[in-house]
C-alpha positions in Angstrom: -3.7 18.5 22.5 -1.1 15.9 21.6 1.5 17.5 23.9 -0.7 16.7 26.9 -0.4 13.0 26.2 2.4 11.0 27.9 4.7 8.4 26.4 3.7 4.8 26.9 0.0 5.6 27.8 -2.9 4.5 25.7 -3.7 6.9 22.9 -6.9 9.0 23.0 -9.8 7.9 20.8 -9.6 11.1 18.8 -5.9 10.5 18.0 -6.6 6.9 17.0 -9.5 8.1 14.8 -7.0 10.6 13.1 -4.4 7.9 12.7 -7.0 5.5 11.0 -8.2 8.3 8.7 -4.7 9.3 7.8 -3.7 5.7 7.1 -6.7 5.2 4.8 -5.8 8.4 2.9 -2.2 7.2 2.5 -3.4 3.8 1.3 -5.7 5.4 -1.3 -3.2 8.1 -2.3 -1.9 7.6 -5.8 -4.5 5.0 -6.7 -6.9 5.4 -9.6 -10.3 6.7 -8.4 -12.2 3.4 -8.5 -9.4 1.7 -6.5 -9.2 4.6 -4.0 -13.0 4.4 -3.5 -12.8 0.6 -2.8 -10.0 1.1 -0.3 -11.9 3.9 1.5 -15.2 1.9 1.5 -13.5 -1.2 2.8 -11.8 0.6 5.7 -15.0 2.6 6.5 -16.8 -0.7 7.3 -14.3 -1.7 9.9 -13.1 1.7 11.1 -14.8 1.5 14.6 -13.0 -1.8 15.2 -9.7 -0.4 14.0 -10.0 2.6 16.4 -10.8 0.2 19.3 -7.8 -1.9 18.5 -5.6 1.2 18.2 -6.5 2.3 21.7 -5.8 -1.2 23.1 -2.6 -2.1 21.2 -0.8 1.1 20.4 1.2 3.7 22.3 0.9 7.5 22.1 4.3 7.6 20.4 3.2 5.1 17.7 0.0 7.0 17.0 1.8 10.3 16.8 4.3 8.8 14.3 1.6 7.4 12.2 -0.3 10.7 12.1 2.9 12.5 11.0 3.8 9.9 8.3 4.0 11.4 4.8 3.7 8.1 2.9 3.2 4.4 3.3 6.9 3.6 3.9 7.0 6.2 6.7 3.7 4.7 8.1 5.2 1.2 8.1 8.3 2.5 9.9 6.1 3.5 12.7 5.4 -0.1 13.5 8.8 -0.2 15.3 8.0 2.9 17.5 6.9 1.9 21.0 
């Protein structure tokens, strides 16, 4: 599915959803359970808005990079991917 997407185009809603979910998981990873739950709950309340912003402001390359990120530093490095 990702191969069908071109560079520079707006990312698909499903891919932005995956990116947001993955980002939330990376943010919660390694945190103690109460903190991880707070992180997940906080993002859950604004997820729809985050997906919409992702579609408007990110490129397919950026979203692919973020989905593939193994940790927060790798995720942050995706900010420079256009």
